[in-house]
C-alpha positions as a printed Julia matrix, in Angstrom:
93×3 Matrix{Float64}:
 -143.35  -104.38  14.96
 -144.87  -101.81  12.52
 -144.62  -102.09   8.61
 -145.9   -100.18   5.93
 -149.08  -101.5    4.41
 -151.86   -99.79   1.87
 -152.33   -96.28   3.66
 -151.0    -96.66   7.07
 -149.28   -99.61   9.04
 -149.51  -103.02  10.01
 -148.79  -103.3   13.82
 -147.82  -107.06  15.27
 -149.55  -107.34  18.48
 -148.77  -109.73  21.34
 -152.07  -109.95  23.15
 -152.71  -111.13  26.93
 -156.68  -111.19  27.7
 -157.75  -111.48  31.1
 -155.06  -109.14  32.97
 -155.51  -106.73  35.81
 -155.13  -103.4   34.13
 -155.32  -102.59  30.43
 -151.46  -101.83  29.52
 -149.19  -101.67  27.03
 -146.09  -103.9   28.55
 -143.45  -103.44  26.07
 -142.15  -105.64  22.87
 -142.54  -109.8   23.18
 -140.98  -111.64  20.32
 -140.59  -108.51  17.89
 -144.79  -107.66  18.74
 -146.43  -104.71  21.0
 -147.32  -106.6   24.23
 -150.73  -105.63  25.28
 -152.91  -106.27  28.41
 -156.44  -106.19  28.93
 -159.02  -107.05  30.99
 -161.62  -108.13  28.83
 -161.55  -111.98  28.11
 -160.82  -114.13  25.07
 -164.57  -115.28  24.49
 -167.33  -113.7   21.67
 -164.73  -111.29  20.45
 -164.74  -109.47  23.66
 -160.61  -109.2   24.0
 -160.72  -108.37  19.84
 -162.94  -105.32  20.43
 -161.18  -103.83  23.9
 -157.69  -104.29  21.41
 -159.29  -102.11  18.61
 -160.91   -99.23  21.41
 -157.75   -99.33  23.47
 -155.76   -98.66  20.39
 -158.33   -96.2   18.91
 -157.66   -94.38  22.28
 -154.21   -94.16  22.71
 -153.9    -93.23  18.7
 -156.25   -90.92  19.09
 -158.51   -92.46  16.21
 -161.42   -93.25  15.42
 -161.91   -96.75  16.07
 -163.28   -97.15  11.98
 -159.3    -96.29  11.1
 -158.39   -99.88  12.73
 -159.04  -103.01  11.73
 -157.55  -107.17  12.41
 -156.32  -108.32   9.72
 -154.99  -111.74  10.67
 -155.11  -113.0   14.16
 -158.48  -112.83  15.12
 -158.35  -116.01  17.25
 -154.57  -116.08  18.18
 -152.93  -113.96  20.52
 -150.53  -112.7   17.7
 -152.63  -110.24  15.47
 -151.53  -107.93  12.9
 -153.37  -105.01  12.87
 -154.2   -102.3   10.09
 -153.35   -98.61  11.55
 -155.19   -96.55   8.58
 -153.5    -92.83   7.94
 -150.74   -92.54  10.27
 -147.14   -92.59   9.96
 -144.51   -94.75  11.7
 -142.93   -91.86  13.95
 -146.48   -90.25  15.2
 -147.64   -94.07  15.72
 -144.74   -94.72  17.85
 -144.47   -91.16  19.56
 -148.58   -91.92  20.48
 -147.7    -95.43  21.78
 -144.48   -94.46  23.41
 -142.48   -97.0   21.96
């Protein structure tokens, strides 16, 4: 779910768009399962995911980037500048 990558970590995410509410639902197939209200059109779900994670991690949005899975439910998110234990604490995982 979390792997070292450059000056931070890669977070593997399984995204469920068009959900009833924005929330972390636990783990799914080795990834963090996140539900978001945003629809999967025109990058809206991707941007909503990055904003959601930035808020939960208390980081500026510019320190998060989708490195793979732009059009997939499975995504790899680069988190710059946080240690693994701090990411786990802030996300509650």
